C-alpha positions as CSV (number, residue, x, y, z in Angstrom):
1,M,21.2,14.1,6.4
2,E,21.1,11.1,3.9
3,G,18.0,9.7,5.7
4,L,16.3,13.1,5.4
5,Q,17.0,13.3,1.7
6,N,15.7,9.8,1.2
7,K,12.5,10.7,3.0
8,K,12.1,13.8,0.9
9,S,12.6,11.8,-2.3
10,Q,10.0,9.3,-1.2
11,L,7.5,12.0,-0.4
12,L,8.2,13.7,-3.7
13,G,7.6,10.4,-5.5
14,L,4.4,9.7,-3.6
15,G,3.2,13.3,-4.1
16,F,3.9,13.2,-7.9
17,M,2.1,9.8,-8.1
18,V,-1.0,11.1,-6.2
19,I,-1.1,14.1,-8.6
20,L,-0.9,11.8,-11.6
21,M,-3.6,9.5,-10.1
22,V,-6.0,12.3,-9.4
23,G,-5.3,13.8,-12.9
24,A,-5.9,10.4,-14.6
25,I,-9.2,9.8,-12.7
26,I,-10.5,13.3,-13.5
27,Y,-9.6,12.6,-17.2
28,V,-11.4,9.3,-17.5
29,L,-14.4,10.6,-15.5
30,K,-14.8,13.8,-17.5
31,D,-17.5,12.3,-19.7
32,E,-19.0,10.0,-17.1
33,S,-21.7,10.3,-14.5
34,I,-20.0,9.8,-11.1
35,D,-23.3,8.5,-9.7
36,S,-23.6,5.9,-12.4
37,V,-20.0,4.8,-12.0
38,M,-20.5,4.4,-8.2
39,A,-23.7,2.5,-8.8
40,A,-21.9,0.1,-11.2
41,I,-19.1,-0.4,-8.7
42,H,-21.6,-1.3,-6.0
43,T,-23.0,-4.1,-8.2
44,V,-19.7,-6.0,-7.8
45,K,-19.6,-8.3,-4.8
46,P,-16.6,-7.5,-2.5
47,I,-15.4,-11.1,-2.9
48,Y,-14.3,-10.4,-6.5
49,I,-12.3,-7.4,-5.4
50,L,-10.7,-9.4,-2.5
51,V,-9.8,-12.1,-5.0
52,G,-8.1,-9.5,-7.2
53,I,-6.2,-8.1,-4.2
54,T,-5.2,-11.6,-3.2
55,L,-3.8,-12.3,-6.7
56,M,-1.7,-9.1,-6.4
57,L,-0.4,-10.1,-3.0
58,G,0.4,-13.5,-4.6
59,Y,2.4,-11.6,-7.2
60,V,4.5,-9.8,-4.6
61,I,4.9,-13.1,-2.5
62,C,6.2,-14.8,-5.7
63,E,8.8,-12.1,-6.0
64,G,9.9,-12.9,-2.4
65,L,10.0,-16.6,-3.3
66,N,12.3,-16.0,-6.2
67,V,14.6,-13.9,-3.9
68,W,14.7,-16.9,-1.5
69,I,15.5,-19.3,-4.4
70,T,18.4,-17.3,-5.7
71,M,19.8,-16.5,-2.3
72,K,19.7,-20.2,-1.3
73,A,21.5,-21.0,-4.6
74,L,24.2,-18.5,-3.7
75,N,24.5,-20.0,-0.2
76,K,23.3,-16.9,1.6
77,K,21.5,-17.3,4.9
78,T,18.0,-15.9,4.8
79,S,14.5,-16.9,5.7
80,L,11.5,-17.0,3.3
81,K,9.7,-14.5,5.6
82,D,12.6,-12.0,5.1
83,C,12.6,-12.6,1.3
84,I,8.8,-11.9,1.1
85,E,9.5,-8.6,2.9
86,Y,12.1,-7.8,0.2
87,G,9.3,-8.5,-2.3
88,F,7.1,-5.9,-0.7
89,V,10.0,-3.5,-0.4
90,G,10.7,-3.9,-4.2
91,F,7.0,-3.3,-5.1
92,Y,6.8,-0.2,-2.9
93,F,9.9,1.5,-4.2
94,S,9.3,0.5,-7.8
95,S,5.8,2.0,-7.5
96,I,7.0,5.4,-6.3
97,T,9.9,5.9,-8.7
98,P,10.0,6.6,-12.4
99,S,10.3,3.5,-14.7
100,S,10.2,1.3,-11.5
101,S,13.9,2.2,-11.1
102,G,14.0,2.3,-7.3
103,G,12.8,-1.3,-6.5
104,Q,16.0,-3.2,-6.9
105,P,18.3,-0.7,-5.2
106,A,16.0,-0.6,-2.2
107,Q,15.9,-4.4,-2.1
108,V,19.8,-4.4,-2.2
109,Y,19.9,-1.9,0.7
110,F,17.4,-3.9,2.9
111,M,19.2,-7.2,2.1
112,N,22.6,-5.6,3.0
113,R,21.2,-4.5,6.4
114,K,20.6,-8.2,7.1
115,G,24.1,-9.4,6.1
116,I,23.6,-10.3,2.4
117,S,26.4,-8.8,0.4
118,I,25.6,-6.2,-2.3
119,T,27.3,-8.4,-4.9
120,S,25.2,-11.5,-4.2
121,S,21.9,-9.6,-3.9
122,S,22.6,-7.7,-7.1
123,L,23.3,-10.9,-9.0
124,G,20.2,-12.6,-7.6
125,L,18.0,-9.6,-8.4
126,M,19.3,-9.4,-11.9
127,I,18.4,-13.1,-12.5
128,I,14.9,-12.4,-11.2
129,L,14.6,-9.3,-13.3
130,F,15.8,-11.2,-16.4
131,A,13.1,-13.9,-15.8
132,H,10.5,-11.2,-15.3
133,Q,11.4,-9.4,-18.5
134,L,11.5,-12.8,-20.4
135,V,8.1,-13.8,-19.3
136,I,6.6,-10.4,-19.9
137,M,8.1,-10.3,-23.5
138,A,6.9,-13.9,-24.1
139,Y,3.3,-13.0,-23.1
140,G,3.5,-9.8,-25.2
141,L,4.7,-11.7,-28.3
142,V,2.1,-14.4,-27.9
143,A,-0.6,-11.7,-27.6
144,L,0.5,-9.9,-30.7
145,F,0.6,-13.2,-32.6
146,V,-2.8,-14.5,-31.3
147,K,-4.6,-11.1,-31.4
148,P,-3.0,-9.1,-34.3
149,E,-5.9,-6.7,-34.2
150,F,-4.0,-4.8,-31.5
151,M,-1.9,-3.4,-34.3
152,V,-4.9,-2.0,-36.3
153,S,-7.7,-1.3,-33.8
154,H,-6.0,1.4,-31.7
155,K,-4.7,4.9,-32.4
156,A,-1.3,5.7,-33.9
157,G,-0.2,7.0,-30.5
158,F,-0.8,3.6,-29.0
159,H,1.4,2.0,-31.7
160,I,4.3,4.3,-30.8
161,L,3.8,3.5,-27.1
162,L,3.7,-0.3,-27.8
163,A,6.8,-0.1,-30.0
164,Y,8.7,1.9,-27.4
165,G,7.7,-0.7,-24.7
166,L,8.8,-3.6,-26.8
167,I,12.1,-2.1,-27.7
168,S,12.8,-0.9,-24.1
169,N,12.0,-4.3,-22.6
170,A,14.1,-6.1,-25.2
171,I,17.1,-3.8,-24.5
172,I,16.7,-4.4,-20.8
173,L,16.4,-8.2,-21.3
174,F,19.6,-8.5,-23.4
175,G,21.4,-6.0,-21.2
176,I,20.7,-8.0,-18.0
177,L,21.7,-11.3,-19.7
178,F,25.0,-9.6,-20.7
179,L,25.7,-8.3,-17.2
180,I,24.8,-11.6,-15.6
181,F,27.4,-13.6,-17.6
182,S,30.1,-11.0,-18.2
183,P,31.9,-10.3,-14.9
184,K,34.8,-8.6,-16.8
185,T,32.4,-5.9,-18.0
186,I,31.1,-5.4,-14.5
187,F,34.8,-5.0,-13.3
188,K,35.4,-2.3,-16.0
189,I,32.2,-0.4,-15.2
190,L,33.0,-0.4,-11.5
191,N,36.6,0.7,-12.1
192,I,35.6,3.6,-14.3
193,A,33.0,4.6,-11.6
194,G,35.8,4.3,-9.0
195,K,38.2,6.5,-10.9
196,L,35.5,9.2,-11.4
197,L,34.8,9.1,-7.7
198,Y,38.5,9.4,-6.9
199,K,38.9,12.4,-9.3
200,M,35.9,14.0,-7.7
201,R,37.7,13.5,-4.3
202,L,34.7,11.5,-3.0
203,I,37.0,8.6,-2.3
204,K,40.5,9.0,-0.8
205,N,42.1,5.5,-0.9
206,K,42.1,4.4,-4.6
207,D,44.0,1.1,-3.9
208,K,41.6,0.0,-1.2
209,L,38.7,0.7,-3.5
210,R,40.3,-1.3,-6.3
211,E,40.8,-4.2,-3.9
212,K,37.1,-4.1,-2.8
213,I,35.9,-3.9,-6.4
214,S,38.2,-6.9,-7.3
215,S,36.9,-8.9,-4.3
216,S,33.3,-8.1,-5.2
217,V,33.7,-9.0,-8.8
218,E,35.3,-12.4,-7.8
219,E,32.2,-13.1,-5.7
220,Y,30.0,-12.0,-8.5
221,E,31.9,-14.3,-10.9
222,R,31.6,-17.3,-8.7
223,G,27.9,-16.7,-8.4
224,A,27.5,-16.3,-12.2
225,I,29.5,-19.5,-12.8
226,Y,27.3,-21.4,-10.4
227,M,24.2,-20.2,-12.2
228,K,25.6,-21.3,-15.5
229,K,26.5,-24.7,-14.2
230,H,23.1,-25.1,-12.4
231,P,20.4,-23.9,-15.0
232,K,17.7,-25.5,-12.9
233,V,17.9,-22.4,-10.6
234,L,17.0,-20.2,-13.5
235,F,14.3,-22.7,-14.5
236,Y,12.7,-22.5,-11.1
237,V,12.8,-18.7,-11.1
238,I,11.2,-18.6,-14.5
239,L,8.5,-21.1,-13.4
240,V,7.6,-19.0,-10.4
241,T,7.7,-15.9,-12.6
242,I,5.2,-17.4,-15.0
243,I,2.8,-18.0,-12.1
244,Q,3.5,-14.5,-10.8
245,V,2.9,-12.7,-14.0
246,T,-0.2,-14.8,-14.8
247,M,-1.8,-13.8,-11.5
248,L,-1.1,-10.1,-12.3
249,F,-2.6,-10.3,-15.7
250,A,-5.7,-12.3,-14.6
251,I,-6.9,-9.5,-12.3
252,P,-8.9,-7.6,-14.9
253,Y,-10.7,-10.9,-15.7
254,V,-11.7,-11.3,-12.0
255,I,-13.2,-7.8,-12.1
256,Y,-14.8,-8.6,-15.5
257,I,-16.7,-11.6,-14.2
258,G,-17.5,-9.6,-11.0
259,F,-19.7,-7.4,-13.2
260,G,-21.5,-10.5,-14.4
261,L,-19.9,-10.4,-17.8
262,S,-18.9,-13.6,-19.6
263,K,-18.6,-13.1,-23.3
264,F,-14.8,-13.2,-23.4
265,S,-12.5,-15.8,-22.0
266,I,-9.8,-15.3,-19.3
267,W,-7.1,-15.6,-22.0
268,D,-8.6,-12.7,-24.0
269,L,-8.2,-10.4,-21.0
270,I,-4.9,-11.8,-19.9
271,L,-3.3,-11.2,-23.3
272,T,-4.8,-7.7,-23.5
273,Q,-3.3,-6.9,-20.0
274,A,0.0,-8.2,-21.3
275,I,0.0,-5.7,-24.1
276,L,-1.0,-2.9,-21.8
277,N,1.8,-3.8,-19.4
278,I,4.4,-3.7,-22.1
279,A,3.1,-0.4,-23.5
280,V,3.2,1.5,-20.2
281,S,5.9,-0.3,-18.0
282,S,8.9,1.6,-19.4
283,L,7.3,5.0,-19.2
284,P,9.1,7.4,-16.8
285,L,6.1,7.6,-14.5
286,P,5.8,6.3,-10.9
287,G,3.9,3.0,-11.1
288,A,2.9,4.0,-14.7
289,V,0.1,6.0,-13.0
290,G,-1.9,8.0,-15.5
291,A,-0.9,6.0,-18.5
292,S,-2.2,2.7,-17.1
293,E,-5.6,4.2,-16.4
294,S,-6.1,5.9,-19.7
295,V,-4.7,3.1,-21.8
296,F,-6.9,0.6,-19.9
297,V,-10.0,2.5,-20.8
298,D,-9.0,2.5,-24.5
299,M,-8.0,-1.2,-24.6
300,F,-10.6,-2.8,-22.4
301,R,-13.7,-0.9,-23.7
302,N,-14.4,-3.8,-26.1
303,F,-14.7,-6.1,-23.0
304,F,-16.4,-4.0,-20.4
305,G,-18.5,-1.8,-22.7
306,S,-20.2,1.0,-20.7
307,L,-18.6,-0.5,-17.5
308,V,-15.0,0.2,-18.6
309,V,-14.5,3.1,-16.3
310,P,-15.7,1.4,-13.1
311,G,-13.8,-1.7,-14.3
312,M,-10.6,0.3,-14.6
313,L,-11.1,1.8,-11.1
314,L,-11.6,-1.6,-9.5
315,T,-8.8,-3.2,-11.4
316,R,-6.3,-0.5,-10.4
317,I,-7.5,-0.7,-6.8
318,A,-6.9,-4.4,-6.8
319,N,-3.6,-4.5,-8.8
320,F,-1.9,-1.4,-7.5
321,Y,-3.3,1.0,-4.9
322,V,-4.3,-1.4,-2.1
323,V,-1.0,-3.4,-2.4
324,L,1.0,-0.2,-2.6
325,I,-0.4,0.8,0.8
326,I,0.3,-2.7,2.2
327,S,3.8,-2.7,0.8
328,G,4.5,0.7,2.2
329,I,3.5,-0.4,5.7
330,V,5.6,-3.6,5.4
331,S,8.6,-1.6,4.2
332,L,8.3,0.9,7.1
333,I,8.0,-2.0,9.6
334,S,11.0,-3.7,8.1
335,Y,13.1,-0.5,8.2
336,V,12.2,0.3,11.8
337,R,12.5,-3.2,13.1
338,K,16.1,-3.9,11.9
């Protein structure tokens, strides 16, 4: 029954995302000639699209590399191949759930099936998420400092979207930092949850649950202490994350030069993509579908000019849709193979 419900949830998420995708494409194409858009797309050599897809695959593989680094630090037996699979699982489930909320829970589930405790995987993934939020915020702040025109050259609605993204990402960043290094808070949260489940009669043995929570928190605390005493682990994760995020943000530039354009530098497009990412990443939409497409057209029009719509379509194909299909296949194989 639980498996059936999970499948229904995934199908609903995918269905909703497809509706958003179709709606977004119809919206951006409403004033465009489809023939001219397709003609422009055909002027781009396939190698540029393949490079963009390769960068996105590198992004997912870096996620797996970070999982491997944190699990090794916590003395958990796992292979780099398995960790890369967890990276694809995280991307797939983040893409089909609102605000990317399903990625980490799915990774915890898949890791637990291979013998990694929920406590250790949760701590490791929180460290990775902290590094990711830190790098994203750093890129965003640099972009706003280097290119202040972002605050004056766009509509008021964009300013609200950007402010919401900055505040949401900052809250997540400090919240994760607090949870990583405050095991007592984790213990209190789990105890409150346990009491609620007991009162709802979903759990029968309260003492056994308390022992399990206590044991898990002790393991969590040992891991957190290790991370505090060995900051190089966090340094390595942040270093990989910088490479990871840079590859993601560089994809629009690859498509840009694919059209034979060269007026702007790679950093102009990377910093613009950083702002776009912050503006849409916290929205309660699967894969930020719809918002990413429409905001891209608004923000990148200065770079692509009349080619902005085909540029958006090729960028989204490279940095989302193709890798979503690949990650879905990898997730399915990983689930079936157990």
